[in-house]
N, C-alpha and C positions, 0 to 999 in steps of 0.2 A: 543429446541435449533438446532436440525438438520434441522428443516424447514428454521431457519434464516440463518444457515451457507450454505444451498443450495441457498437461495436467493442472498447471498453476492458472493458465488462462480460463479453465473450467471452474476452479475454485474460487475466481475472482468474481464470478457470477454470484452476487448478494441478494438479499431481500430488499435492499433500498438501492435505487438507481444511483444516488450520489456515491454510495460505496464501491459500486460497480464502477462508476468512473475514476474513482480514486485509486483502487486495486489495479485496475487494467492499465490505468495511466502510469503508475509507478511499474509495473511488469514491463510495459512496452518501452517506456524512456529510461529507466534506471537499473532495471534488475540485471540485465548481462554484464554490466560494467560495475556492479556493486561487489564488495569483497565477500568472500564465502561466508562470513559470520553473518553479514547483513542479509544476504540471499537467504540462509537459514531463518534468520528473524522474520523476514517477509513471510516465508512459508508458514512459519508458527503463528503470525497474524492472522492469516487465512482461516486458521482454526478457531479463532474466537467468536464469540456470539456478536452478531452486527451492533447490539447495544454496547458492547464493551468497544469495538473497533470504532464506533461512532464518538464514542466518550473520548478516546485519544485524538480523534481527527478534529474534534472541537476543542481540545484543550482542557477538558474538565478532568482527565486523568493523564498522568505521564507514566510510561512503562519504566519499571525499575531496571531492566537489562538496558545496557548501555548501547548494543547494537540495535536493539527494538527500537529505542528512543530516536537513533538516528533515522531509522528507516520512516517512522512516523513524522519526523520532521521534515524528511524529503517528501512524503506524501501531502503533508500539510501546505508545501509550496505550490502543490497542484490547484489548492483552493484560492490562491492569490489571484487578484483582478488581472495582473500581467499574464498569468498563465490561462486564464479564461479568454483575454484578448488573442492569444496566440491560437487558441483552439479554432477561432473562426475562419 
């Protein structure tokens, strides 16, 4: 499992710092406790282009897959002011 987490952590490195924070935040806070289908959906999200992923994060697009939509919803909670206050 450590090897998988290491690979995912590397894939969380994006072209945009904001996406780095969202993807790595989900990985560190939620991934291990997520159901297998959501873990798979997260791995698939990491394969998307930054523009598509950012579109999901900003709510400009919604994934058609239910598990992916749940992961995006959880990741978007990391954008909330309460999440930012907890980061300090």
